[in-house]
C-alpha positions in Angstrom: 0.5 31.0 21.1 -0.8 31.5 17.6 -4.4 32.4 17.0 -6.7 29.7 15.5 -7.8 32.1 12.8 -5.5 33.6 10.2 -2.7 32.2 8.1 0.3 34.5 8.7 1.2 33.4 12.2 2.9 30.0 12.5 5.0 28.8 15.4 8.6 29.7 15.4 9.7 26.1 15.1 7.7 25.7 12.0 9.2 28.8 10.4 12.7 27.6 11.3 11.9 24.1 9.9 10.7 25.7 6.6 13.8 27.8 6.4 15.9 24.7 6.9 14.0 22.9 4.2 14.6 25.7 1.8 18.3 25.6 2.3 18.3 21.9 1.8 16.4 22.2 -1.4 18.7 24.8 -2.8 21.8 22.8 -1.9 20.3 19.6 -3.4 19.5 21.6 -6.6 23.1 22.8 -6.8 24.5 19.3 -6.2 22.0 17.8 -8.7 23.1 20.3 -11.4 26.7 19.3 -10.8 26.0 15.6 -11.0 23.9 16.0 -14.1 27.2 16.4 -15.9 29.1 14.0 -13.7 28.9 10.3 -13.1 25.8 8.2 -12.3 23.1 11.0 -12.3 20.3 8.5 -11.8 21.6 7.2 -8.5 22.0 10.8 -7.2 18.3 11.4 -7.1 17.4 8.0 -5.6 19.3 7.8 -2.3 17.5 6.1 0.6 13.8 6.1 -0.3 11.0 4.3 1.5 7.5 3.3 0.7 6.0 6.5 2.0 8.7 9.0 1.0 7.7 11.5 -1.7 10.4 11.1 -4.5 12.9 13.9 -4.7 11.3 15.2 -7.8 7.7 15.1 -6.6 7.9 16.4 -3.0 7.5 20.0 -2.0 9.7 21.0 -5.0 8.5 24.5 -4.8 12.0 25.9 -5.1 11.4 29.3 -3.5 7.7 28.8 -2.9 7.0 29.8 0.7 4.2 29.0 3.1 4.9 32.0 5.3 5.5 35.6 4.5 8.7 35.5 6.5 10.8 33.5 4.0 12.7 35.3 1.3 12.0 34.7 -2.3 14.5 33.4 -4.9 12.1 32.6 -7.8 9.5 34.2 -10.0 6.5 36.1 -8.5 4.2 33.4 -9.6 6.0 30.7 -7.6 6.2 32.9 -4.4 2.8 31.7 -3.2 2.2 27.9 -3.2 -1.5 28.6 -2.7 -2.0 30.8 -5.7 -4.4 29.3 -8.2 -3.3 29.2 -11.9 -5.0 28.1 -15.0 -4.2 24.5 -15.8 -5.1 23.8 -19.4 -4.8 20.0 -19.1 -7.7 20.1 -16.7 -10.6 21.8 -18.3 -13.1 22.6 -15.5 -15.4 24.9 -17.5 -18.0 22.1 -17.9 -18.8 19.9 -15.0 -21.5 17.8 -16.6 -19.1 14.8 -16.4 -20.0 14.6 -12.7 -23.3 12.9 -13.7 -21.5 10.4 -15.8 -19.8 8.7 -12.8 -21.9 5.8 -11.6 -22.3 4.9 -8.0 -20.6 1.9 -6.4 -22.5 -0.9 -4.8 -24.1 -0.4 -1.4 -24.7 -3.4 0.9 -27.0 -3.7 3.9 -26.0 -6.8 5.9 -28.4 -8.3 8.4 -27.3 -8.5 12.1 -26.4 -12.2 11.5 -24.2 -11.4 8.5 -22.7 -8.5 10.4 -21.2 -10.9 13.0 -18.3 -12.0 10.8 -16.8 -9.1 8.8 -14.2 -11.1 6.8 -16.7 -13.7 5.8 -19.2 -11.0 4.7 -16.5 -9.1 2.7 -15.5 -12.4 1.0 -19.2 -12.9 0.2 -19.6 -9.6 -1.6 -16.2 -9.4 -3.1 -16.9 -11.2 -6.4 -19.1 -8.2 -7.4 -17.9 -5.4 -5.2 -14.2 -5.7 -6.2 -15.2 -5.0 -9.8 -15.9 -1.4 -8.7 -12.8 -0.9 -6.6 -14.9 0.5 -3.7 -18.2 -0.3 -2.0 -20.3 0.9 0.9 -21.6 -1.1 3.8 -24.3 0.3 5.9 -24.0 -1.0 9.5 -27.2 -2.6 11.0 -26.1 -1.3 14.4 -25.0 2.1 15.5 -22.6 3.5 18.0 -24.3 4.6 21.3 -21.3 6.7 22.3 -20.6 9.6 19.9 -17.1 10.1 18.6 -16.9 13.5 20.2 -17.6 12.0 23.6 -15.0 9.3 23.0 -12.3 11.8 22.0 -13.1 14.4 24.6 -14.0 12.3 27.7 -12.8 8.8 27.2 -9.5 10.2 25.9 -8.9 13.4 27.9 -6.1 15.5 26.6 -6.5 14.3 23.0 -5.0 16.8 20.6 -3.8 16.6 17.0 -1.8 18.5 14.4 -3.3 19.4 11.1 -1.7 19.5 7.6 -2.2 22.5 5.3 -3.7 21.6 1.9 -3.5 24.1 -0.9 -6.8 24.3 -2.7 -5.6 24.4 -6.3 -4.7 22.2 -9.3 -1.2 21.9 -10.4 0.6 21.5 -13.8 2.6 18.7 -12.2 5.7 20.0 -13.9 9.2 20.7 -12.5 8.2 24.1 -11.4 4.6 23.4 -10.3 3.7 20.6 -8.0 1.7 20.4 -4.8 2.3 19.1 -1.3 -0.3 18.5 1.3 2.0 17.7 4.2 3.0 21.1 5.6 2.4 21.6 9.3 -0.7 23.4 10.4 -1.8 23.9 14.0 -2.6 21.9 17.0 -6.3 21.5 18.0 -8.6 19.7 20.4 -11.5 17.9 18.7 -13.9 20.6 19.8 -11.7 23.5 18.7 -11.2 22.1 15.3 -14.9 21.5 14.9 -15.6 25.2 15.8 -13.0 26.4 13.2 -14.3 24.1 10.5 -18.0 25.1 11.1 -17.0 28.7 11.1 -15.4 28.3 7.7 -18.4 26.5 6.3 -20.9 29.1 7.7 -18.9 32.0 6.4 -18.9 30.5 2.9 -22.5 29.3 2.6 -24.3 31.2 5.4 -25.5 27.9 6.7 -24.6 25.4 9.4 -26.3 22.4 7.8 -25.2 20.0 5.1 -25.8 20.9 1.5 -26.9 18.5 -1.3 -24.0 16.2 -2.2 -24.2 17.0 -6.0 -24.0 20.7 -5.3 -21.0 20.3 -3.0 -19.2 18.1 -5.6 -19.6 20.9 -8.2 -18.4 23.5 -5.6 -15.3 21.4 -4.8 -14.1 21.2 -8.4 -14.9 24.9 -9.0 -13.1 25.9 -5.8 -10.0 23.8 -6.6 -9.7 25.2 -10.1 -10.7 28.9 -9.7 -12.1 29.6 -6.2 -11.1 32.1 -3.6 -10.2 29.7 -0.8 -6.4 29.4 -0.5 -6.1 26.3 1.7 -7.8 24.1 4.2 -6.5 22.2 7.3 -6.8 18.4 7.4 -5.9 16.2 10.3 -4.8 13.0 8.5 -3.1 10.0 10.0 -3.8 10.8 13.6 -3.0 8.0 16.0 -6.1 6.8 17.9 -9.6 5.6 17.5 -13.0 7.0 18.1 -14.7 3.6 18.8 -15.9 3.5 22.4 -14.7 1.1 24.9 -18.0 1.1 26.7 -19.6 -2.4 27.0 -23.0 -0.7 26.2 -21.8 0.5 22.7 -23.1 -2.1 20.2 -20.8 -1.1 17.4 -17.7 -0.7 19.7 -18.1 -4.2 21.0 -18.7 -5.8 17.6 -16.1 -7.3 15.3 -16.3 -4.1 13.1 -14.5 -2.1 15.8 -11.5 -1.1 13.7 -9.2 -1.3 16.7 -9.5 -5.1 16.4 -10.2 -5.5 12.7 -6.7 -6.5 11.6 -6.5 -9.1 14.3 -9.6 -11.0 13.4 -9.2 -14.8 13.0 -9.2 -14.7 9.2 -7.0 -11.6 8.8 -3.5 -12.2 7.4 -2.1 -9.2 9.3 -2.7 -10.8 12.7 0.5 -12.8 12.0 2.6 -9.6 12.2 4.5 -9.4 15.5 4.9 -5.6 15.5 1.9 -3.2 15.2 2.0 -0.7 12.4 0.1 2.6 12.8 -2.5 3.0 10.1 -2.1 -0.6 8.9 -2.7 -2.9 11.9 -3.8 -0.1 14.2 -6.4 2.5 13.0 -5.9 6.1 12.4 -8.3 9.1 12.5 -9.0 11.5 9.7 -10.7 14.7 10.9 -11.6 17.0 8.0 -13.4 20.2 7.1 -15.0 21.6 4.0 -13.0 20.6 0.9 -10.2 18.8 2.8 -9.2 16.0 0.5 -7.3 12.7 0.2 -5.4 12.6 -3.1 -5.3 9.8 -5.6 -3.5 6.8 -4.1 -3.5 3.1 -3.7 -3.1 1.4 -0.3 0.4 0.4 0.7 1.3 -3.1 -0.5 -2.0 -3.1 -2.3 -3.8 -4.0 0.9 -7.5 -3.8 1.5 -8.7 -0.8 3.6 -11.9 -0.2 5.6 -13.0 3.3 6.5 -15.8 4.1 9.0 -17.6 7.5 9.1 -18.1 8.4 12.8 -19.8 11.7 12.5 -20.2 15.0 10.6 -20.7 16.0 7.0 -20.6 13.5 4.1 -17.5 12.4 2.1 -17.4 11.9 -1.6 -15.2 9.0 -2.8 -13.9 8.2 -6.3 -12.7 4.6 -6.9 -10.9 2.7 -9.7 -11.2 -1.1 -10.0 -8.0 -2.9 -9.3 -8.1 -4.3 -12.8 -8.0 -0.7 -14.2 -4.9 0.3 -12.1 -2.5 -0.1 -15.1 -4.8 2.1 -17.2 -5.0 4.7 -14.3 -1.2 4.9 -14.1 -0.9 5.2 -17.9 -3.3 8.1 -17.9 -1.4 9.7 -15.0 2.0 9.3 -16.8 0.7 10.6 -20.2 -1.9 13.2 -19.3 -1.3 14.4 -15.8 2.5 14.4 -15.1 5.0 16.3 -17.2 7.9 14.2 -18.2 10.4 16.4 -16.3 9.1 15.1 -12.9 9.2 11.4 -13.9 12.3 9.4 -13.1 11.6 6.7 -15.8 9.1 5.7 -18.4 5.7 4.1 -18.3 3.5 3.2 -15.4 6.2 2.5 -12.9 7.4 6.1 -13.1 3.8 7.3 -12.4 3.5 4.8 -9.6 6.6 6.2 -8.0 5.1 9.8 -8.0 1.7 8.6 -6.9 3.2 7.0 -3.8 3.7 10.6 -2.6 -0.1 10.8 -2.1 -0.3 14.4 -3.2 -1.7 14.1 -6.7 -5.3 15.4 -7.2 -6.9 15.7 -10.6 -10.6 15.5 -11.8 -11.9 12.0 -12.7 -13.1 13.2 -16.1 -9.6 12.7 -17.4 -9.9 9.0 -16.6 -13.4 8.8 -18.2 -12.1 10.4 -21.3 -9.5 7.6 -21.7 -11.8 4.7 -20.9 -10.7 4.1 -17.3 -13.8 3.2 -15.2 -14.5 5.4 -12.2 -17.1 4.9 -9.5 -18.5 7.1 -6.8 -19.6 6.8 -3.2 -21.1 9.4 -0.9 -20.3 8.2 2.6 -22.6 9.2 5.5 -22.2 8.7 9.2 -22.6 5.1 10.2 -21.3 3.7 6.9 -18.2 1.8 6.0 -16.3 2.1 2.8 -14.2 -0.8 1.6 -11.4 -0.3 -0.9 -10.1 -3.5 -2.6 -6.5 -4.4 -3.4 -4.8 -2.2 -6.0 -7.8 0.1 -6.3 -6.8 3.7 -6.6 -9.2 6.1 -4.8 -9.5 9.8 -3.8 -12.1 12.1 -2.4 -13.0 15.1 -0.3 -15.2 16.2 2.7 -18.4 18.2 2.6 -17.7 19.9 5.9 -16.5 19.0 9.4 -16.3 15.2 9.9 -14.4 12.4 11.6 -13.5 9.1 10.0 -11.3 6.2 10.9 -9.5 3.7 8.7 -7.3 0.7 8.9 -5.8 -1.9 6.5 -6.4 -5.6 6.4 -5.6 -8.5 4.2 -7.2 -11.9 3.4 -5.5 -14.8 1.7 -6.7 -13.7 -1.7 -4.5 -10.6 -1.4 -1.2 -12.5 -1.7 -0.9 -12.5 -5.6 -1.3 -8.7 -5.6 0.8 -8.3 -2.5 3.6 -10.1 -4.4 3.3 -7.7 -7.2 3.5 -4.7 -4.9 6.6 -6.2 -3.3 8.2 -6.5 -6.7 7.4 -2.9 -7.6 8.8 -1.6 -4.3 12.0 -3.5 -5.0 12.4 -2.2 -8.5 11.9 1.4 -7.2 14.3 0.8 -4.2 11.6 1.6 -1.7 11.6 0.0 1.7 8.5 -2.2 2.3 7.0 -2.3 5.8 5.4 -5.7 5.4 7.6 -8.8 5.4 5.7 -10.3 2.5 7.8 -13.6 2.3 7.4 -14.2 6.0 3.6 -13.5 5.9 3.2 -15.9 3.0 5.1 -18.7 4.7 3.3 -18.3 8.0 -0.1 -18.2 6.2 0.8 -21.3 4.3 1.7 -23.2 7.4 -1.4 -21.9 9.2 -3.6 -23.1 6.2 -1.9 -26.5 6.4 -2.8 -26.8 10.1 -6.4 -25.8 9.4 -6.8 -28.3 6.6 -5.4 -31.1 8.8 -7.9 -30.3 11.6 -11.4 -31.7 11.1 -12.9 -28.8 13.0 -11.3 -26.1 10.8 -10.9 -27.9 7.5 -13.8 -25.9 5.9 -13.0 -22.6 7.7 -11.2 -21.0 4.7 -12.8 -19.8 1.5 -11.8 -22.0 -1.4 -10.4 -19.1 -3.4 -8.5 -17.9 -0.4 -7.0 -21.4 -0.1 -6.0 -21.4 -3.8 -4.3 -18.0 -3.6 -2.3 -18.9 -0.6 -1.3 -22.3 -2.1 -0.4 -21.0 -5.5 1.6 -18.0 -4.2 3.5 -20.2 -1.8 4.3 -22.8 -4.6 5.7 -20.0 -6.8 7.8 -18.7 -4.0 9.2 -22.1 -3.1 9.9 -22.9 -6.8 12.1 -19.9 -7.0 13.8 -20.7 -3.7 14.5 -24.3 -4.6 15.8 -23.6 -8.1 18.1 -20.8 -7.1 19.4 -22.5 -4.0 20.2 -25.6 -5.9 22.1 -23.8 -8.6 24.0 -21.8 -6.0 25.0 -25.0 -4.3 26.3 -26.4 -7.7 28.4 -23.3 -8.1 30.2 -24.2 -4.9 28.3 -22.1 -2.3 28.3 -23.4 1.2 24.9 -24.0 2.8 24.2 -23.4 6.5 21.0 -23.6 8.5 19.8 -20.6 10.4 17.6 -20.9 13.5 13.9 -20.2 13.4 14.6 -17.4 15.8 17.1 -15.8 13.4 16.2 -12.3 12.5 14.2 -11.8 9.4 16.8 -9.7 7.5 16.1 -7.3 4.6 18.0 -7.7 1.3 20.7 -5.0 1.1 20.0 -4.6 -2.6 16.2 -4.5 -3.0 15.0 -4.5 0.6 12.7 -7.5 0.3 12.6 -9.7 3.4 14.8 -12.8 3.4 12.7 -15.1 5.5 13.5 -18.4 4.0 17.0 -17.9 2.5 19.7 -15.2 2.3 23.1 -15.1 0.7 26.3 -13.7 2.1 29.7 -13.5 0.5 33.2 -12.0 0.8 32.2 -9.0 -1.3 29.7 -7.8 1.2 28.5 -9.1 4.5 25.1 -7.6 4.0 22.3 -10.1 3.2 21.2 -10.7 -0.4 17.9 -12.3 -1.4 17.5 -14.9 -4.2 16.0 -12.4 -6.7 19.5 -11.1 -7.6 20.7 -13.7 -10.0 22.8 -11.5 -12.2 24.7 -10.0 -9.2 25.3 -13.4 -7.8 26.5 -14.8 -11.1 29.0 -11.9 -11.5 30.3 -12.2 -8.0 33.9 -13.5 -7.8 33.5 -15.1 -4.4 32.5 -18.6 -5.7 33.0 -21.1 -2.9 33.3 -18.3 -0.3 29.6 -17.6 -0.8 27.4 -18.8 2.0 23.7 -19.6 1.6 21.8 -19.4 4.9 18.6 -21.5 4.9 15.9 -21.8 7.7 16.3 -24.9 9.8 12.7 -25.9 9.1 13.3 -25.8 5.3 12.4 -29.5 4.9 9.0 -28.8 6.5 8.5 -25.9 4.0 9.6 -28.2 1.2 7.1 -30.9 2.2 4.4 -28.3 2.4 5.3 -27.0 -1.1 5.0 -30.5 -2.5 1.7 -31.1 -0.8 0.2 -27.7 -2.1 1.6 -28.4 -5.6 -0.2 -31.8 -5.6 -3.4 -30.2 -4.2 -3.4 -27.8 -7.1 -2.8 -30.5 -9.7 -5.6 -32.6 -8.2 -7.9 -29.6 -8.1 -7.3 -29.1 -11.8 -8.0 -32.7 -12.6 -11.2 -33.1 -10.5 -12.7 -29.6 -11.0 -15.2 -29.3 -13.9 -15.1 -25.5 -13.7 -11.6 -24.1 -13.7 -12.6 -20.6 -14.8 -10.7 -18.6 -12.2 -7.9 -21.1 -11.7 -7.1 -22.5 -15.1 -4.4 -20.2 -16.3 -2.5 -20.1 -13.1 -2.9 -23.8 -12.4 -1.5 -24.7 -15.8 1.6 -22.7 -15.0 2.3 -24.8 -12.0 2.7 -27.9 -14.2 4.9 -26.1 -16.8 8.6 -25.4 -16.4 9.1 -21.9 -17.8 12.7 -21.8 -16.5 15.7 -22.3 -18.7 17.0 -25.6 -19.8 19.1 -26.6 -16.8 17.7 -30.0 -16.2 14.3 -31.0 -15.0 12.6 -29.6 -11.9 12.8 -33.0 -10.3 16.6 -33.2 -10.8 17.0 -29.9 -9.0 14.6 -30.9 -6.2 16.6 -34.1 -5.6 19.9 -32.4 -5.8 19.0 -29.9 -3.1 17.1 -32.3 -1.0 20.1 -34.6 -0.8 22.3 -31.7 0.0 20.1 -30.5 2.8 19.6 -34.0 4.2 23.4 -34.4 4.2 23.8 -31.2 6.1 21.3 -32.3 8.6 23.2 -35.6 9.1 26.4 -33.6 9.6 24.9 -31.4 12.3 24.5 -28.4 10.0 27.9 -28.3 8.4 28.3 -27.0 4.9 28.2 -29.1 1.8 29.7 -27.5 -1.3 28.9 -28.3 -4.8 29.6 -26.8 -8.2 27.7 -25.8 -11.3 26.6 -22.7 -13.2 23.9 -20.3 -12.3 21.3 -19.5 -14.9 18.5 -17.0 -15.0 15.0 -17.8 -13.7 11.8 -16.3 -14.8 8.3 -17.5 -14.2 5.1 -16.4 -15.9 1.6 -17.0 -14.6 -1.8 -16.4 -15.9 -4.9 -14.8 -14.5 -6.3 -15.6 -11.0 -9.6 -13.8 -11.3 -12.5 -15.3 -9.6 -15.7 -16.2 -11.4 -18.2 -13.5 -10.6 -20.9 -14.4 -8.1 -23.6 -11.8 -8.4 -25.5 -10.8 -5.3 -28.2 -8.2 -4.8 -27.1 -4.8 -3.8 -29.0 -1.6 -3.0 -27.2 0.2 -5.7 -25.7 -1.4 -8.8 -24.7 -0.1 -12.2 -25.1 -3.0 -14.6 -23.2 -1.3 -17.4 -20.1 -0.8 -15.2 -19.1 -4.4 -14.7 -15.6 -5.3 -15.9 -14.5 -8.5 -17.6 -14.3 -11.5 -15.3 -10.6 -12.0 -15.9 -8.5 -9.8 -13.8 -5.6 -8.1 -15.6 -4.1 -6.9 -12.3 -4.1 -10.5 -10.9 -2.4 -11.6 -14.1 0.3 -9.0 -13.5 0.6 -10.2 -9.9 1.3 -13.7 -11.0 4.4 -12.5 -12.9 6.0 -11.3 -9.7 8.6 -14.1 -9.5 10.7 -12.4 -12.2 14.3 -11.7 -11.2 14.8 -8.3 -9.8 18.1 -6.7 -10.7 17.8 -3.5 -8.8 21.0 -1.6 -8.1 22.6 -1.7 -4.7 21.2 0.9 -2.4 22.8 3.0 0.3 21.1 3.1 3.6 20.8 6.4 5.3 19.4 7.4 8.6 18.9 11.0 7.5 16.8 12.4 4.7 16.9 15.6 2.9 13.5 15.0 1.4 11.4 18.2 1.3 8.6 16.4 3.1 10.7 14.7 5.7 9.8 17.2 8.5 6.2 17.0 7.6 6.1 13.2 7.4 2.9 11.3 7.6 3.1 9.2 10.7 2.2 5.9 9.3 5.7 4.4 9.2 7.3 6.6 11.9 7.4 3.7 14.3 9.1 1.3 11.8 11.6 3.3 9.8 13.6 4.2 12.9 14.7 0.6 13.2 17.3 -1.2 11.2 16.3 -4.3 9.2 18.0 -6.8 11.5 15.9 -5.6 14.4 12.8 -7.0 12.9 12.4 -10.3 14.7 10.5 -13.3 13.4 7.7 -14.8 15.4 8.3 -18.4 16.4 4.7 -19.6 16.6 3.8 -23.1 17.6 1.1 -25.2 15.9 -1.2 -24.5 18.8 -0.7 -20.8 18.4 -1.4 -21.1 14.7 -4.7 -22.9 15.3 
């Protein structure tokens, strides 16, 4: 058994794992060097990624950098120690006055009545709070059972592994990157607290919290030129510190994160399979200067973080509107070109998905990217809004808990995230198309029931309707043109597995295509590949058997949006996107009505024939759709902390980008692989561990009745 103190003694299995990783890295480097002069070098570096995986050129990538003294060195002396600090000229830390230039985010103090419905309250504050990217909510009730008691007594035997985080800045070049996900040691909650408090006491000769401003300066000094080599951080630990005691006021409230994603207005409750860290909360147990690097939530989801106990946390947040600017700064002023696998913001987004990039926020301020700050204390929630990049660090030992959630207004940005994952060949873990269709059907049921007709926020209704209309327009157009090319159309049962596209990995909930070239499913976003396929009439289009119900819902929602445009005097947040619904931005292949009638007749004929195929011929043309902004008109409310000069423009650029997500995706075919030689594979964050082990066809759809929907 290794001692808790000291860095040189790691378990034998960890040393063996690191030795294995080193051999894999050297072999991959050798193969990469050969393929650089061979064929298709781009594909060689992009085999089998997922939404979490650190890209091959931004993972550990330390070459011969070792985390233990037992591994031999094959590189320069400077690279032998991944914890060694070095001067990074691009991050000038000699002057920390910029800390005072970061305004604080809004702070909200709901009443006990407002606290009853979390989703409704978040929707109420969202018009203002979302402009900051993050906000704080101070709970009006407190937990009566401390987190330590929950984890030590209510959950006996609770232990967790830590991750080692080097406390240094990096050049973010080919020979100098940082990884946080190297295995540390296993602790009980009490043992980790003792270790963390001992480190704090040794550094500051104090056991109490220090002023937040002072600790913030200390963090950036330490990470740039301090003497601490590393810290241990227990991130993404399965479990919850909310008490199950009926006497605990917070634990039995709707703000208990164990139940948050399953609340009545939460989109994620429609998921059949729990996802650790997304639908189920995870714990984050930190110490002095343990950090969470710059990242955006997976699929651009909302997140909520509760501070159970311990020292403060400092958060930095970027508004979702400013995400493109953030990625541009990262690509131009943080990352060297040699670690980017492309150009522009998408290349930076690819590296940022590794969740290992930490750099001072003054770089963003210098390039006019707004940054806001929150100092989170025990008993406070922090909300991050869709597409809002954030990072931060701990002031000492503490315990937090976080989970994702989604509301209907998330769908436009969720569509954009799905598109970006597809372009980068990363496996999504949310079936976005299925979630959208189920949410649309649920909304329809609510609107037809007098008791629930007003239960959904108007802007949430609009986002669900408009996103569903755009999806179905793409589906209808492409299916009709495939049918005219001679493709056969078959119905698939509602219980049919929700397959993943073999080319871009999107889910194929409504329709998928199969042909003689490949029996793997292909979604309707791959127009060019389908056009060049020689199968012609051998191609089969599988459509859900309830497609006519979805089509009727599409027409109803499209009509609702038109009527809303005609009757509404204030179309500020809807106007651009609504106008797009009435315009046909597709190519000149006949009117939208002609296509609708063509496919409707085809499907009705199939139904009459018991589901037999009905071939037709035509030519397939490209389809692209452009949409405008969906930003909501700001509704200002009083907060306990508000920076008036920090408000962004009411029109959301990120929402405008989201509305372009229907563009055709021509990603290259991807090879599935059960194994990975990624440097960080052994030290994988656990968030998707329960999902990635399954093949796509094993993801079953949920056949929910109308009563279950309601």
